[in-house]
C-alpha positions in Angstrom: 113.3 118.7 84.7 113.8 116.1 87.4 117.2 114.6 88.0 117.8 110.9 87.7 118.1 110.6 91.5 114.7 112.3 91.9 113.2 109.9 89.3 114.6 107.0 91.2 113.1 108.3 94.4 109.7 108.7 92.7 110.0 105.1 91.4 110.7 103.8 95.0 107.7 105.7 96.3 105.4 104.3 93.6 106.7 100.8 94.1 106.2 101.0 97.9 102.7 102.4 97.5 101.5 99.5 95.4 103.5 96.7 97.1 105.9 96.1 94.1 109.5 95.2 94.9 111.3 98.5 94.6 114.6 97.0 93.3 112.8 95.0 90.6 110.7 98.0 89.7 113.7 100.3 89.3 115.4 97.7 87.1 112.2 97.5 85.0 112.1 101.3 84.5 115.8 101.3 83.5 115.0 98.5 81.0 112.0 100.5 79.6 113.6 103.9 79.1 116.9 104.2 80.9 115.2 106.8 83.0 114.4 109.1 80.1 111.0 110.8 80.7 110.8 111.8 77.0 111.6 108.4 75.5 109.5 107.3 72.5 109.9 103.8 71.0 109.5 102.8 67.4 106.2 101.2 68.3 104.9 104.4 69.8 105.3 103.7 73.5 106.0 106.9 75.3 107.7 108.2 78.5 109.7 106.9 81.3 107.5 103.8 81.7 106.8 103.3 78.0 103.1 103.4 78.0 101.2 102.9 74.7 98.8 105.8 74.2 95.6 103.7 74.4 96.8 102.0 77.7 97.7 105.4 79.2 94.3 106.9 78.3 92.5 103.9 79.7 94.4 104.2 83.0 94.2 108.0 83.2 98.0 108.2 83.0 100.0 111.0 81.4 102.9 109.0 80.0 105.2 112.1 79.6 104.7 113.2 83.3 107.2 111.1 85.2 105.2 111.0 88.5 102.0 110.0 86.7 103.8 107.4 84.6 105.8 105.8 87.4 102.8 105.6 89.7 100.7 104.2 86.8 103.4 101.6 86.0 103.6 100.5 89.6 99.8 100.2 89.7 99.8 98.2 86.5 102.5 95.9 87.9 100.5 95.5 91.1 97.5 94.3 89.1 99.7 92.0 87.0 101.2 90.5 90.2 97.6 90.0 91.6 96.6 88.3 88.4 99.7 86.0 88.3 99.8 85.1 92.0 102.9 87.2 92.6 105.0 85.8 89.8 107.3 88.5 88.6 108.3 86.7 85.4 104.8 86.5 84.2 104.0 90.0 85.5 106.9 91.5 83.7 106.1 89.5 80.6 102.5 90.9 80.7 103.8 94.4 81.0 106.0 93.8 77.9 103.7 91.7 75.7 100.2 92.1 77.2 98.4 90.1 79.9 96.8 87.6 77.5 100.2 86.8 75.9 102.3 86.6 79.0 102.7 82.8 79.2 103.3 82.4 75.5 105.7 85.3 75.5 107.9 83.7 78.1 108.1 80.5 76.1 108.3 81.9 72.5 109.1 85.6 72.3 112.8 86.4 72.3 112.2 90.1 73.0 110.1 89.4 76.1 112.7 86.8 77.3 115.5 89.3 76.9 113.3 91.9 78.7 112.7 89.6 81.7 116.3 88.5 81.7 117.6 92.0 81.9 115.4 92.7 85.0 115.5 89.4 86.9 118.6 87.7 85.6 119.3 85.5 82.5 118.1 82.1 83.7 114.8 83.5 84.9 113.8 84.7 81.4 112.7 81.4 79.8 109.6 79.7 81.2 110.7 76.4 82.7 107.6 75.7 84.7 108.8 77.4 87.9 108.0 80.9 89.1 109.6 84.0 90.6 107.2 85.3 93.2 107.0 87.4 96.2 108.4 85.5 99.2 110.6 83.2 97.2 114.2 83.8 95.8 114.4 85.6 92.5 116.2 82.6 91.1 113.1 80.5 91.7 115.0 77.9 93.8 117.8 78.2 96.3 120.0 81.1 97.2 122.1 83.5 95.2 125.6 85.0 95.4 124.4 88.2 93.7 124.3 90.9 96.5 121.5 92.8 94.7 119.4 89.6 94.4 120.2 88.6 98.0 118.9 92.0 99.1 115.6 91.4 97.2 115.2 88.0 98.7 115.6 89.4 102.2 113.0 92.1 101.5 110.5 89.6 100.2 111.1 87.1 103.0 110.1 89.6 105.6 106.7 90.0 103.8 106.0 86.3 103.3 103.4 85.9 106.1 101.4 88.9 105.0 101.6 87.8 101.3 100.6 84.3 102.1 97.5 85.5 104.0 96.5 87.8 101.3 96.9 85.2 98.6 94.9 82.7 100.7 92.1 85.2 101.1 92.0 85.7 97.3 91.8 82.0 96.7 88.7 81.5 98.8 85.5 80.6 96.8 83.2 83.4 95.9 80.5 82.2 98.4 83.0 82.5 101.3 83.4 86.3 100.9 79.8 87.2 101.2 78.6 87.8 97.7 74.8 88.1 97.9 74.0 86.7 94.5 74.5 82.9 94.9 74.0 82.6 91.1 77.3 84.4 90.4 79.7 82.4 88.2 82.6 80.8 90.0 86.1 81.9 89.2 87.2 80.2 86.0 83.7 79.4 84.9 82.7 80.0 81.3 81.7 83.5 80.3 78.1 84.0 79.1 77.9 84.6 75.4 77.5 88.1 74.0 74.2 88.9 72.5 73.7 90.1 69.0 74.2 93.9 68.9 76.0 94.1 72.2 79.4 95.8 72.4 81.9 95.1 75.1 80.5 97.8 77.5 76.9 96.6 77.2 78.0 93.0 77.7 80.1 93.7 80.7 77.3 95.9 82.2 74.8 93.0 81.8 77.1 90.4 83.4 78.1 92.8 86.2 74.5 93.6 87.0 72.8 90.2 86.5 75.5 87.9 87.9 77.2 90.0 90.5 74.4 92.4 91.5 76.6 95.4 90.7 75.1 98.9 90.3 76.2 101.7 88.0 78.1 104.4 89.9 77.4 107.9 88.7 80.9 108.8 89.9 82.4 106.7 87.1 81.3 107.2 83.5 79.3 104.3 82.2 78.4 105.8 78.8 80.2 105.4 75.5 82.0 108.7 74.8 81.0 110.1 78.2 83.9 112.2 79.4 86.6 110.0 77.7 89.1 110.8 75.0 88.4 109.5 71.5 90.2 106.2 71.0 90.0 105.2 74.7 88.4 101.9 75.7 85.4 103.7 77.2 84.9 105.9 74.2 85.0 102.8 71.9 82.5 100.9 74.0 84.9 98.2 75.2 85.1 99.0 78.9 83.1 99.6 82.0 83.7 100.9 85.6 81.8 99.8 88.6 82.6 102.0 91.6 82.6 101.8 95.4 79.8 104.3 95.9 77.1 101.8 95.2 78.8 98.4 95.4 80.4 96.5 98.3 84.2 95.6 98.3 83.2 91.9 98.2 81.1 92.3 95.1 83.8 94.4 93.4 86.6 92.0 94.2 84.6 89.0 93.0 83.9 90.9 89.8 87.6 91.6 89.4 88.6 88.0 90.0 86.0 86.7 87.6 87.0 89.2 84.8 90.6 88.2 85.1 89.7 84.5 85.0 88.1 85.2 81.6 91.3 86.9 80.3 89.8 90.4 80.3 91.9 93.4 81.3 90.8 94.2 84.8 92.4 96.8 87.0 91.6 97.8 90.6 91.7 101.6 90.5 91.0 102.0 94.2 87.6 103.7 93.9 86.4 101.5 91.1 87.1 98.4 89.1 88.0 99.0 85.4 87.3 96.1 83.1 87.8 96.1 79.3 87.6 93.5 76.6 88.8 93.3 73.0 86.4 93.8 70.0 83.2 95.9 69.7 80.4 93.3 69.6 78.8 90.9 67.1 
């Protein structure tokens, strides 16, 4: 069994790989499980990063394997940070309460407020309209006398130019990044309605193909039950993967941004974009 110091080192590696602040990420893992790889919550969350079984299955994470769980948690946080423009309060709230509930949780859920407070500091837990983001002080405005927070600020400040450029690129309109299908919905536009008899997978496949010109990638299962554990999002027909073998990075990133704008769970897995939605059709 790995020692606590070995687990901390793994957490730092995972955070650095996915561009998550290592100090915040280590505080997060301490808040989740106190570094216990075998922790199980009353709600059924498991492991050092406290993954719920369905989330772990959907991400291909073994929650009881510390390395798999820590790298999965860092990847999950990276996607949260991308979704919430680098805001650590919202990203942590999404990890705790779910992406769709992040904003409400910061305002109304004491458990989530305590969770964020434990990681970032008390006054940052409650949503007051500001943000705690990469490149800005953890306190939201001004400096801090806390040495640990000062260290985090200095680390983030060094990355500010790169982060600003990356965020600026993500904020460009779809047409500016070379998407061939000019009929693709703009980010934030209304989602087309589901058709009678469609489940989530068939609906997402139709939108991806018709609106974004995406093609099914044989390297990633597109079929209900195809190679996936019972109870997973794919097995239940709620998710789809479009991969890099047959689709351009521009198409995939546009698809990712659109899916997030609709409130769907969308994760950049490196070689494919995983998108899932609640429900099983109409």
